[in-house]
N, C-alpha and C positions, 0 to 999 in steps of 0.2 A: 279134580279133588273135591269132594263133597263140602258145601259151604261157600265155594267161590262162583263169582260171576262167571258163568261159561260162554255167555254170548248176549247179545243185544241187537235189537230189531227196531227199525223205524217204518211204520206202516203210514204210507201217505196216497193221496189220490194221483199223483204225479211223480212216479218212482224215476223216471228219467230226469225229471227237472232237479230234484233233489239230489239224486246221484251226482250230477253236474256240478251242483252247488258244493257238495263235500269234497269232490275232486279238486275244485279250484281252492276251496278255502283251507282245507286240512292236508292236501296233497295225497289223499287216498286214490288207488286205482280200483276199478271194478270188474269182477267176473260175473257173466250172466249165469242165472239159475232158471231152467227152463220150468215154466209152470203150466197149467193148462190153458195154452192159447195166447200167452204173454211172458216175458221175463221179469224176475225180481233180481237183486243184486248182492253179492257178497262184496264187502267192501275191504280191501287191504292197506293198512297203514304203509307209510313210506319205509322203505328198507326191511320189510318183513315179508315172509313167502305165505304165511297163513291169514286167512281172514280175521277180521276182529269183530264185524258187525254186518248186518243185513240191513238194505233198504227195499222195501216191499210195496207192491201196489195193494190199496184197499179193495181188493176183489176176492173172489172165491171165499176161503175160510177166513179171510181178513176184512172182508166187507163190513162196514160199519165200525171199524176200530178207530178210535180218534188218533190223530197225528201226534204220536208221542213216543219217546224211546222206550222200549220195553227190556228191562233186564230178566235173565234167565239164570236162576240159582241152582247149582249143581246139588243134587241129592243123591245118596246111595240107594234109596229105596222109595220111589214116588208113591206106592200105595200108602205106606206107612206114614209118609211126609203129609199125604192128603187127609188120612184120618187124623194125625195130629192137629192139622190146620183147622178141621171142621171141629175138633173136641174144644180147641181153644177160642171159637168164635169167628173163625175165618170162613170163607166160602170158595167153592169152585166156579169160575166165571164161564169156563169151557169144559168140555169133557176131554179125557186124555186123547192125545193124538200121537202117533208115530212121526219121527223125523225121518224119513227114509228109513234106512237099515242103521242109522247112529244111535237110536234111543227113542225117547217119548217124552212128553212134556204136558203140563197142564197150566192154565192160567188160573191164578187164585186171587182173592181179595182179602187183606188182614182186616182185623177188628177196626181198625181206624178208616178203612176205605181204600187204602193204597193198594195197587195192582202189580203183581208181577208175574214172572212165569217160574215154575220148577221144572228142571231138566233132570232125567235120569238117563246116563250115557248106557248104550247096550253093553251088557256084561261079556267080555270076551273069555 
């Protein structure tokens, strides 16, 4: 649904260590996501079937990302949202990227300097 937080990711240098931390502290379970030569992790809250977050290595496209929780806000039309972002003083931090076959996203910076992602699910 547009306007909701659809996903959160944490990007860190040692995803296994942080995965294990959240499994112990929050009771999350994990499922591996194959990347190019390594695994990132989808994290599933207790009693749920669907993952709610990702824990990612600071490698590949995520190289250089600071260790922070990144929210992804769902939008109906990513291109329109990006035009509006830039018209209102925001900027793109990365180019638009596909998320497998589920949709596409872009990381933006708002006029105050806060960073988040905008995510457009694939239309069916």
